[in-house]
N, C-alpha and C positions, 0 to 999 in steps of 0.2 A: 404848630410847634410851641404853642403857649405853655404847654406842660413843663417845658424846661425852666421857665421862670419861677416855678414853685420848688425847685430843688435847691438844697444847700450846696456850697461849693464842692464838697467831696462827692456828693451824689451826681452833680453835673459832670464832674471830671470822669466818673465811671461811665455814665450814660453816653457821653460824646467822645469817648476814647477812640483813638485811631485803630485801624486793623491790627491784628496780632493777638497773641495770648494775653489774657487779662485775668488777674486774681483780685476779687473784691472781698476783703476781710471785713465782714459786717457785724458790728456789735448788736446786742439784743435791742429790739425796738428802733433800729436805725434806718428802717425803710428799705430793706433789701429787696422785698417783692416789688416795691415801687421802682427801684433801680433796674431790676431785671425786666419788668414789663415795659418800662419807658425806653430801655435799650432796644427792645424789639421794635417799638413804635418809631424810635429815632432811625433805626436802620432802614425801615420801610419808607418813612416820610422824607428823610433827609439824604440818605445815602443811596437810594434807588435800589435797594435789595428787594427782590420779589419774595412774597410770603412763602412760597414753596421752597425757597432756598434757606429757610430758617428752621432749625431744630431746637426746641426748648424742652428740657426734661426736668422733672421733679419727682417727689416720692409718694404723694398721696393724690387721689382723685380730687379731693377738696382743694388742694393747692393748685392743681392744674386748672380746675374750673375757675378759681379766683383769678389766676393769671390770664386766662382766656377772656374773661369778662372785662378785665382792666384794659387789655390791649384793644378790644373792640370799642370800649368807651372813648378811647383816645382817637381812634381812626374809625372809619365806617367798616361795616362787616364785610363789604366787598373787597376792601383794601387788605383785609387780613385773611381772606379765604385761601386756604392751602398751607398755612403754617402747620408743621407737625409739632404739636404741643401735647404733652401728656406725661404719664409716669414712665419710668424706665421699663416696667413690665408691659405696659400697654403698647408702647412704641415697639418694643422687641416683638411682641405678638403680631403686630401689623407687618413688620419686616419679614418675619418667618412665614406668615401666610402668603406673602408675595413671592418668597424664594423657596417655597416648600419642595421644589424639585431637587434641591440640594440636601434634603433632610430625609431621615427614615420615617417620615410621617405623611399622612394625607392632609389636605388643606382644611378639613373639618376637625382637626385635632382639638381635644378638650384640655382644659387646665384643671388638674386635680388640686383640691384645697388641702389644708393641713390634715383634716380627718381622713380624707381619702388616702393620702400618702401614708399615714400611720397605720391605716387598716391593711394596706398592702404589705408593709414591713412586718406587721404582726403575722400575717398569713405566711410570709416567707420564713420567719423564725420558727413557726410551727412545723412547716414542711421540712425544714432542715433539722428537725428534732433538737433544737437548741433550748436551753433552759431560759424560759422567758422572764425568770426572776433575776438571773444574772445578766441577761441581754434584753433589756427593756426596749420596746419598739421606739419609744420617744427618744431615748438616748442614742440608739443606733441611727435613727433617721437624722438626728442633730449632727452626728459625725459625718454622715453622707452630705448633708447640706453644707457643712463647713468645707468639705473637700471641693464641692462644686463652686463655692465662693472663691476658692483659690485656684480654680480652673484645673482641678485634679480629677480625671476620669476614673472609672472603676478599674480599668486595666493598669493605671499608673498609681493606684493607691499604695502607699508605702506600708510595709509590714515590719514592725519592730517588736511586736508582742503578739501572743495568741489572740487577744481581743481584736487587734488590727486585722488579723486573718479572717476572723468572723465577720467583721464589718465589711471587708472586701467581698466576701462570698455573698453577703446580703446585698451589697451595692450592685454587684454584677447582675444578680437576679432581679433586683428592683428596677434597673434600667430596662431589662428585657420585658418586664411586665408593663412598664409604661409604654414602650414601643408597641407591644402587642395590643394594648388598649387604645392605641392611637392617641396617646395622652402625653402631656408634659407636666412637670411640677413648676412652681414659681422659679426655682433656681434654673431649671432647664431653659426657660424663656431667655434668660441672660446668657447662659453658657452656650446654647446653640447659636445665638446671634453673634457672640464674641468669636466663637470658632469659625463661623461662616465668614466673618470679616477677615479673620486671620488666614484661613486656608483657601479661600476662593478670591483671588485678586480682582477678578472682574466684578464681583459683587461689592467688594470694598471700594473699588474705584468709582463704581456707579453712585453709591451713596455719599462718599467723600467728595466727589465732584459736585453732586447736587446740593449738599448742605454747605453753603459758603460761610454760614455762621452757626456755631453750636454753643448753646447757652445751658448751663447746669445750675440748678437751684440746690441749696443744702449740700454743697459739695463735700462738706466734712463727713457726711453720712454715707458716702459712696464706699463700696467694697472694691476688691481688686478687679472683679469681673466688670463692674460698672466703669471703673477707671479705664480699663482696656477698651471698652466699648466707645466711650467718648473720644479717647485718643485716636482710635481707628477712624471714627467718623469725622474727626477734624484734621486728618492726616494730609489732606490735599491743600487746604487754604490756611491752616494754622490759626484760624479765627475762633478760638475757644475762650468763652467768657464764663468763669466759674465764680459763683457767689456762695459764701459760707462763713462759718466761724468755727475754727478748730476748738475753741473753748466750749463749744456746745456739741462736741462729738461724744455721744453717750450710748451708742448702739454697737459696741464691739461684739456683744453677744449675738448680734444679728449678722455679724460679718463686716460691719462698717469699720473703716480703717482711716483714722485721722491722719496717718502718715501719707495719705494720698496728696495732701497739701504739699508735703515735702517732695513727693515724687513729681508733682506738677512743676515745682520750681526747678527741679533737676532736669526734667525733660524739656522745659521751656525756660532756659536761663535768661532770655530777653523779655520775659513777661513783665507787664506793668502791674504793680501792686498798689491798690487803692484801699485806704482804711476808712470805714464809716464808723465814726465814734460818737456822733451826736444821737442820743436816745430821745425819742418822742413818746416813750412809754412811762418811764419811771422818774420819781423824784431823785434828787442827787444823793440823799442819804442811802437809798436803796442801791444806787449804782456804786457808791463808795464801798458799801458792804460787800457787794459782789466782787468788786475789784480787789479788795483786801484778801478775799478767799482765793481768787483765781491767779493772782500775781505770784502765789507760792508755787504755782505749777511750773513745769519745765518744758523746754523746746516749743515755745509758742511765740506768736506775733503779739507783742504787748500793745494794748490799746488804752487810751485815756478816755474813758466813758464820761460824757458830760450831758447835762440837760439844762434847758432854759426854764424848766418848771419850778425851780427853786429847791431848797434843801428838803422840805417836807418834814414829817414827823420822824422821831427816832424809831428805831426798830425795837419792837417789844419782845423781850426774852422772858419766857415763863418756865420755871423749873417746877414741875408738878411732883406731888408726893409719889404717885404711881401712875400706871398707864390708864387706869379708870379716871383718875383726876385730870389727866391730860386730855382725855376725850371730853370730859365734862366742861373743862375750861374752854375748849374750842366751840362747843355748841352754845354755851352760855354767852360767850363773847360775840358770836355771830348774831344770836338773838338780840343782844344789846345794840350791836351796830345797825341792825335792821330797824329795831324799835325806835332808835334815835335818828332814823332816816339818813344815816351816813352812806349806807349801801343798800342796794337791792339784794335779795338772797342769791340770785344768780351771779352776782359780782364777787362772790366769796368762793374760795377753793381751799380744800384741805389736801395736802400732798404728803406722801409717805414713800419710804424706800421699797417696801414689798407689799404685795396685795394682801397678805395675811394681816397687816396692820389695820386694815379697814374695819375689821369685825367690831372692835370696841367703839369706834367712832360711829358706825352704823347703829349699834345698840343705843348709843347716847341720843342719836337723832330719833330713833324709833320710840324710845321711852319719853322723849320730849314731844312726841307726836308732831315732828317737824319734817317736811319733805327734804329729800336730797337726791342727787344724781350720782350713780356709780359708773365710772368709766373704766372699761377694760375688763369687766366681768363677762357674764354670758351675753355676748352680743346677738343682735337680731339674726344674723346669718348663721349663727351657731346653734340656734334652737331646733329641736328635733323635727317639728312639723315643717319648718321652713326648709331644712335640709332634705326632708323626704320629697317635697314637691319639686325642689330643684333637681334632685336625683332622677325622678321620673322624666323630667324634661330633658335632662342630659342623656338619658338612655335612649329616648326617642331620637334625639339628634345624632347620637353615636352609639349603636348597639354594642360596640367593642369596649365601651366604658365599664371596665370590670368593677371599679369601686362603686359606681352608681348601682349596678346590678346587684352587687352583694348587699347593699343597704336596703333596697326596696323590693327584692324578689318575694319577700314574705310580708309585705306591708300593703294593706292589712293582712293579718294571718290567713294563709291559704293552704296550709299543710305542707309547706316546702321546708324541710329541716336541713341541718348542716350536712347530714349524710347524702341527701338528694343533691344538694348544691355541689358537694365534692364530686359526686358521680357526673353531674353536668359538666364540670370543668374537665374531668377525665375524658369523657366522650368527645368534648370539643377539641381537646388537645390531640386525640387520636385521629380525628377527622381533619385536623389542620384548620379548624374554624374557631371563631370566638363563641363563648357561651351564649351571647346575645343572638347570634345568627342561628345557633342550634335551637334556641327557644322559638324563634320565628318559624323555623321549619317544622317544629313540633305542633304548630297551630294546625297542620294538616292531619293531625290525629294519627290513626293507625297507618296511614299511607306514608308517613314520614319514616325514612330508614332508621331514625334514631329512637323511634317510639318503643321498640322492644328492648332497648338498653336499660329501661327503667321498669320497676314494678308497676303494676296497674295503679296502685295507690299513689305512686309518685308521678306517673306519666300524665294523669288527668289534670292536676293543678298546673303542671308545667305547660301543658298544651293550652290550657285556658289563659294562662298569663301570656304565653307566646302569641295567642290570638289577639289579646288586647294590644300588645306591643306592635304587632303587624298592622292592626287597624290605625293606631296612632301614627305610625310611620307613613302609611298611605295617605292619611289626611293632612299631615304636617305641611307639605308644600303649599296647600291652598289656605291654610289657617294662619291667622296672626298669632303672635305669642300668647296673647290673652285667651284666644279661642282654644288653642291647644291646652292651655292651663285649665280652662273650664271643663273641657272634654275629659281630661284625665281625672280631675277631681270628681266629676260625675260618675264616670265608669267604675271607679274603685270605691265610690260612696265614702269618700274620705271624711266628710263632715261628720257623718254618723260614727265613724271609727274614732275620731279624736274627741268627740263630745258625748260619747255614750254614757259617761258617769254623771253628766249634767251638773258639773261643779263650776264654780267661778274660774278655776284654773283651766278647765277644758274650754270654756268660752273664750278665754284669753288666747288659747292655742289657735282657735278658729280665727280670731282677730288677726293673729300673726299671718295666717294663710291669706286672709283678705288684704293685708298690707302688702304681701308679696304680689298678689294679683294687681294691686294698684301700680306697683312698679312695672309689671308686665304691660299694663295699659300704655305706659310711656314709650313702649317699643312697638306700638301698632304699625308704625311706618318704617321700622328698622328690622334687622335680621335677628334670627334666633342666636346666631354666632355672637352678635354684639351683646345681646341680653345675658347670655351665659358668661361671656368674658367680663362684662362689667361687674357681675356678682362675684366672680372669682377674685377680682382685683381690688374690691372694696376693703379699705383698712378699718381697724377698730375706731380710730379717731374720726373717721368720716361719718360715723353713726351717732355722734353726739347730738342730742336734741337741744331745743331752745327753751326747755322748761325753766321757770324762774325759781331755781332752788340751788343751794350750795352744791358744788361739784367735789366728789371724792375721787382721787386718782393718784396713780403712782407718779413719781418724779419723771420716769421715762415717758409716760403718756402725756406729760405736761408740756413737752417741748412744742413750740409753735403757738402756744395759747397765751392768754394774758387775762388777769383778773384784778379787780380793784383792791381786794384784800386777800392775802395769801397766808395760810397757816402751814408751816412745815413742821411736822411732828416727828418724834423718834430721833432727835439729835443726840444719840448716845453712841459711844464707841462700840462697834460690833453691829450696829444697825446702819448708821451713816457716819463714817464709812463702814461698809459691811465687813464682817469678820473675814470673809474670803479674800479680801484685798490686803490683809495685814502682811502677808509674805510675798505679795506680787506688786512691785512698784508701778507697773503699767496699769493694773487694776485700781490701785490707790489713786493714781492720776485721774482715772475715769470717774471714780467716786467724787473727787473734788469738782470735776466738771459738772457732775450731776447736781451737786449742791448749788453750784453757780447757776445752772439752768433754773432750778427752783426759785432762787432768790430773784432772778430777773424776770420772772413771770408777774411780779407784783408791780402794780402801777402806783398805788397810793399808800397802802399799809402792808407791813410785813411783820408776821409773828413767828418767832422761832421757839420751839417747844421741846423739852425733854422731860423724862421721868427718872427720879432717883431710884425707883424700883419698878421692875417689870415682871409680870407673871408668866409662868410657863407650866402647863399641866398642873395647876393648883399651887405651884411654888413661886415665891417672889425672889428675885435676885437683885442685888444692888448693882447699879450701873455707873459708868463713868461718862462725863460729858464728851461729846464728839470733839476730837482733836481740832476739827475745823473751826469750832467756836473760838478757840484761842487766837485765830488769825484776825478776828474782827476787833478793831479798836474800841476801847470801852466807851469813848465819847459818842459812838454811833448808837449805843444801846441804852435802853431804859430797863432797869431791873436786873442788871448783871454786875457782879463784882469781878475782880481779876482772878479770883479763885474758881470762877465758873459757877458760883452759887448765886441764887436769886434772893432779892430783898423781899419777894412776896412771901407772905405767910401761907404755908401749905393748907389747902382747903380739905374738907372731908372727902376721902377718896370714893365714897359711895353715895353720900347724901344728895349731892347736887343732881345726879342722874335719877336716883330713885324717887326723889321728891316730885319729879314731873310725871311719874308713871301713870297717875290717875287724872292728869290734867285733861279736861275734855276739849280745850281750845286747840284746834289744829292750825290756827293762823300763826303768823310770825309775831309773837308777843313775848315779853320778858317772862322768865320762869317765876313761879310763886316764891315768896320769901320763905326762908328756912323755918322749920318747926322749932319751937322753943321749949316744949315740955321736957324736963330733965328725966333721964333714966339712969339708975345707979345699980340695978341688979340684973343678972342674966336670967332669961326665961328659958333659953335653949342650951343644950349641951351636946358635945360630940356624940354621934351615934343616934340621936333622935331621928325618927322617921317623921317627915312633915309633908304637908301638901300646900301648893301655891295655886292660886286661881288660874294663872296662865301657864306656868311651867309644869304643873302636875306634881307627882310625888318625887321626893328626894331625901337624902340623908345629910344631916348636919355634920360638917367636917371640923368647924371651929366657930367659936362665939366669943366676942369681947365687947367691952364697953368703950365707946369712943365718941367724943363730942356729944355727950348727953343722949346717946342712942346705943342700942345693941346691934352690932354689926355681925351678921350671921353668914358664914361661908357654907354653901350648900352644893352638893353634887346631885344634879337632877338627871333623871333618866333621859329626858327629852332634849335638854340643851346643854348638859354638862355643868361645869362649875360656875356659880354665881355668887356675888357678894351683895347682900341685901340689907337695907335698914329695916329692922324688925317692926318699928312703929309704922312703917308705910307698906310693908310687903304683905300684911294680913296672912301670916302663916298659921296653919293649923297642925297641931301635934297629933299624929295618928296613934 
């Protein structure tokens, strides 16, 4: 129990609290994971609770793994054996597999990822003869997901307009398709479990009796279904321990409902509330800045954030001339911070409201020839070759998997077109079978009763593929996951297929396949079920690497992370807060919380940036400062007047990026000094056709003299609009 001595008074109060409902409101960097894991250790070591009587849930595999490691570090592994600790989705999947007799599924059900779900919705939209421009699959599926998050089934979906009627029709068919494929989506994992606990008292009592203590991490991010789940699971003993910070509830678009904190206090009026206000992450000036922003919020538990690290430096505010200058300032400043050895590159992060804002920052890094990490873009498990191999394995595991079959039936190309695939589905429906089972039967060739349903040209490739599927199915029970992986890749000659153009890009594709194989190796002693389930549940943030380079990410993706130096860009009204929030008070509150989250990711240095002009399709628009900036006291900022203007002199909006374009040094060094030769006359004019060494041909849109250089705005065929310094761009008039 020595670990209790390292806790501050409020942490100790939370960890050693008596039985009953407990709400821990934890400020950023206040040690909430420490409190949660030490609460588990305390219950086992001091209160005599058996590990299998404890349920602990969180949101990401990364967080679950960290919690597991911490608990085992405090106690021995044997003492912790049996704790049910994991993400909401993984724990629900485990419960559903155990209670599958109550479900319209088989125990080997698969979990469809986002692409699979959208592909099915697209197929339904097409079959219902709906206009796919008016009814986009992504939008329809989002509506279905929102309904599931509110525990609204297809039969109960309310209709108040024609669009609702369309959504309901698709929703009904979508659920039928999932069940026919012996599959669930992510929302179903939660919904099926919640309904199981609600509708089957014997199941609810079994788990509620087993789990004497239910602990919930990141409680502010729970949705209505998740709240219902933990409430059911804690219904017997009432020992529910929730840790979170409503001020960091920023995922309403995913269904998260910060009002669950209010629901908790209403449902458990005798709950103990413990505030964790001491931050071990940030200097006091950063905390005071965050507090000044969030204190303007409504309906919240007010906290007095404090740190014993000292005041620290003031927050740097930079008002750039335009968005190009903003990006240049960020890259130049990071280069200076690294060159002066204040920070390692990986200790720096650039955060923005929307993914589209990364483009200019990426260009600034690329032109400076400096590395960076992009979080939340195309993740590993979203890459084509990775999804292909996963789909092959899924289909072997479950031939009813319609999404997997649709993806890879013609990979590599084997002459099976859309018409043949449609016929296959029709034949399967008429026979009351799945398309996968029909394929396997077609492996018997002309002896199959389905063979004559297809033209000879179509039957042969179907039979060949069915033969492969049948052989993999037969071998799978004796194979490890990696052996099955190798057999599939060999049989379809997948390496030759994805590397046939012999480019660097194709080599990288094969490297991705090999990386997936390395993951399969980790499951040599585990089941194929576990391998597929783990892949399906991995979140974007879990895939962040440890490369020593600055991180580019959205403010939404930043939650849970911390960095030495943080740059928040785009602090203009309409960006942060987003224009969509202007008429929605609840959304405006979430925008405020989003800014608060970004601020509190910073440990040592914080930079707040905006641009007085921003481009859009070649046009620049004047912007207004974010209204949130006016909430920050002037004495916390360097470079800001009360009008929101900066004392910094605007720098050249093009020169600082372009001047680095030809720099051969790829290490973290300061950019070269600016060029000094004066330019007073224009060489280029609107309409000139030019050529650039990297961007190819383009047409000049505008040219002007600025800061002793000619700034040329060019529309390139390959990359669109670019603003270049003529002295550096080496442009040739055609």
